[in-house]
N, C-alpha and C positions, 0 to 999 in steps of 0.2 A: 921234710923240714917245714913245708907249708902247714901240715897238720899240727906240728909242734907250735908253730906260730899262732894258729887259731886257738889252741888250748891256752897258751899264755895270754892271748887277747881276752878270752872269756874271763879268766881268773883276774886279770887286771881290771876289767870293767866292774866285776863284782866287788872288788876291793876298793876301787876309787870312787865309783858313782854312789850317790845317795839312793836310798830305797825307792824314792818317788820316780827317779829317772833310770834306775838300773835296768829294768826289763825293756824299756824303750830303747836304751842304748844298745843292748844285745840284739834286739830286732833290727835296728839300723845297720849293725854290722852284717847281719844275715842278708839284708837288702843289697848291701854293697857287694857281697860275695856273689849273689845271683846276677847282679848287673855285669860283673866281670865275666862270669861264665857265659852269659848271653853274647858278649863281645868275642868270645873264643870262636863261636860258630861263624861270625862275620869275618874274623881274621883268617880262619881256616879256608873260607871260600875265596878270599882275596889273595892269600899267599899259598901257592900250590906246593912250593918246596918246603919240606918238613924242617930243614935246617934253619931257613930264614924264619919259619913260623916259631921255632923254639926261641930264637933271638927276640922276636917281637913279643912273645909271651913273658919272657924272663927279664928283659932289660928294665921294664917299669918297676920291677921289684927293688931296684936300686934306691928308690925313693924312701924305702924303709930305713935307710941309714940316717935320714933326717930325724927319725923318731928319737934318736939318741939325745938330740938337743931340744927338740920340741915338746916331748912328753916326759913329765917327771916320773921318778920312781914311785911305786906305791907307798904311801905313808905308813900303811899297816905293816908292809914288809920291813921298812926301815925301823919301825918301832919294835918289831919282833927280833930284829938283829942288833938291837941296842945302838943303832946309829942315830943318836939323838940330835946332834948338830944338823945333819942333813934333813932329819924329820922336821925340825923347827923351821928350817929355811923354806922347805916346800910348803908347809902349812901356812907360813907367812905369805908366800906367793899366792896360794889358793885363796886366802882371806882377802888379799888385795884385789884379785880378779873378781871376787864376789862382792866387792864394795864394802867389806867388813874390816874392822880393826881388831888386832890382837889385844885382849884385855890383860890386866895385871895378874889375873888368876890363871893365866895360860901355863905358867911354870908348874904350878901345883897340879893342874889337870894332866900335864904330861907325865908327871910322876905316877899319878893314879892310873892313867892309861897304860903305862909301862908295866905296872904291877899286875893289872888285869890281863894284859897280853901274855905275861909269863904263865898265869894260871890256865890260860887257854891252850898252851902248848901241850898237845897230846899226840902220841903216835897213832897212825891209822889203824893199827892192830886193835885199838880200843873198840872199833866197830864190831869185832868178833865177839865182844862181851855183851852185845845187845842184839837180841833176836829181831827187834824192830828195824834197826839200822842194817843188819845183814839182809833181811827180807827186802828192804827198799833198794839196797845196792844190787842184789841179784835181779830183781824185777826190772830195774832201770838198765842194767847191763844187757839183759835179754832183749828188752824193748828197743834199745839203741842199736844193738847188733842187727836185729831184724830190719830196722830203719835203714841202716847202712847197706845191708845186703840188698834191700829193695832198690835203694838209690843207685848203687853200683850196677845192679842187674839191669835195670831199665835203661841205663845209659849205655852199657855194653851191648844191649840187645838192638841197638841201632843197625848193626850189620844184618840182622834178621828181618828188619822192617823194610817194606817196599816204599818206593817214593824217593825223593831227594834227601840224602843223608844230612846235609847241612840245614835244610829247612826243618827236618824232623828234630834235630838237636836243638835248634833255636826254639821250636815250640815247646819242647820238653823243659827248657830252662825259663822261658819268659812266663810260663804259667805259674812258676814258683813265686813270682812277685806278689800277685794277689793272694796266693796261698799263705805266705808269711803274714800279710796284713790281716787276713781272715783269722789266722791262728792267734795273733796278738790281741785283736779286738774281742774275739769270742772267749778266749781264756780269761779276759778281764771281767766279763759280764756273766758267762755261763760256767765258769770254773775250768780248771786245767783238765781234770779227769773226764768230765762230761764232754767237753769240747774234743779232747783227744780221741775218745771212743767214737764219737759221732763222725769226725773227719776220717778216721781210719776205716770205719765201716763203709763210708762212701768211696774211699780209695779201693777197698776190696771189690766192691761192685763194679767200679769202672775199669779195673785192670783185667777182669775176666771177659768183658764184652768184646775186645779185639779178637778173641778166639773164633768168634762167629763171623768175622769180617776180615779175614786175613788177606783177601785179595783186593781190599779197598784201602789204599794208602792213607787217604784223608781220615777215614773213620778210625783206623788203627792209631794214627798219630794223635788225633783229637782225644780219644779216650785214655790213651797212655799219658798224655799231658795233663788231663783232668785228674787222673789218679795220682800223678806225681804232685799236683797242686795241693790236693787234700793231705797227702803224706807230708808235704812241707809244713802245712798247718799243724799237724801233729808234732812235728819236729820242734816247733817253737814251744809248744806246751810242755814237751819233755824237758827241754833245756831249762825252762822256768822251774819245773819240779825238782830237778837235780839241785839247784841252788837253794830251794826252799825246804828240802828234806834233810839236808846235812848241815851241821853246825859250822860256824866260821872257821875253826881250826882245821876242819876236814873237808871243807867245801871244794877247794882247788884240787885236792887229791881225788875227790869223788868225780869231778869233771874229767880228770886225767885217766883214772882207772876205767871208768865206763867207756871213755873214748878209745882207749887202747884195746879193750876187749872187743868193741864194735868193729874196729879196723881189722883185728885178727880174724874175725868171723867172715870178712869179705873174701878171704883167700879161696873159698870154695866156689864163689860166684862165677868166675870165668868158665869153669868146667861145666857148670849147669847151663850157662848161656850157649856154650858150644854145641849143646844137644840140638839147639834150634837150627843148625845147619841141615839136619835130616828131618826134623819135625818142628815146624815154626810155631806150633801151638804149645809145645812142652814148656818153654821158658815162662809163658804166661801163667801156667798152672803153678809153677814154683813161686813166681812173684805174687800170685794171689795167696798162696800159702803163707808167704812171709808176712804180708800185711794182715791176714786173718789171725795168725798167731800173735802178732803185735797188738791187735785189738783186744784179744783175750788177756794178754799180759798187762796191758795198761789198765784194764778194768779193776785189777787188784791193788793198784796204787791208791793212796789216800788223797782226798782233795786238800789242796794247800792254799786255796784262794782266801785272802784275808788274814793269813797267818804271818806274823812277823818273822823275819829271817832268824832262825835259831842261833843263839850265840854259844851255847854250851851243849854237850852231849845229852845232858838230862832234858833239856828243852826239846831236842830232836827226837828223843826216845818216845815221847808221849804223843807225837803227831800221828793222827789217824786212829788212836786207840779207842776213841769214843764214836767212831764212824762205822756203821754197818755197811755191808757190801752194796746194798741197794739204796743207800742214802744219797741224796742229791743236794749239793750245796751250790748256790749261784748267788749273784749279787742281790737278788730280790729277797732271799731269806737268810742272807749271810749273818746279819746282826743277831737274829733270833737263834740260829743254829750255834753260833760261837758263844752266845750268852749261856745257852743250855749246857754246852760242853764245859764252860768255865765253872758253872755251878756244880756240875757233877764232879769235876776235879777237886773243888774245894771240899765237897762232902766226903770224897774219898780220903783226903788228907786228915779230916777230922776223925 
């Protein structure tokens, strides 16, 4: 149920927040998640009885019921369901919070937006008619599956690590905080693709180092934490790309489908980690393989830095078509690269 909640949260953020604050809001939700996971290690250490621990972990979730009154429904969702009175009420409230006034042209704009929303209603099967969208969906599903497998594996591998289990778990989670910030900052300046490949390469290197220091608790814990930190940075880049590669009508479905596939892939992870009972080095070889394959997979995704969120399937289909495999787009050459791509696109139309 928590996973379903996070999927709904991401979709809600994408639909409600403006483009300028959208990525920052998603990253803030990631930081909140990591902070909560860090507290789990503290509570586990303080509360020895697992029954009381479950109560301590689940009771705070009751605060979510307040969301029913505090957080409005997505205006885009209401518009798509023809619930115009509720849509107008929420938009009026949003305008008031932002210090704006609803103008006389609001009614005509609502009609236009409603017609445009109807045109955007397309089934997810439309993805199957576009090679570009199918490729992006498959690559993102594989990359996210490997990310989830690594995340799950390194957490379950606590039983095979020497040293204090609670301290190891705390280190594995606290290192994610700077990782998320690194990922957000780097992806905004050096691009999503280049940042993800770079961070995932570092994660690959760091996760294989513990194999040579299995009897050193601090060394194993440190390099596992660093590897997870860089993997968290990649995770931020991937989530940005999912929203930027799929059009508005299919964006929420893309988040959902890639997430479900990724979660299904983690089923095999406990069996792999169990091998560590007889061979402590073996799980690290598998974890290294996960992040290495993820690095290769991510390298085939197009760069989406500076591209507006696609509103239609046609806009999403052309993303990456003018990029070669070895092209590098970052903030420094963004304007030049995008201008060249726009010129080529116009020449192709002519």
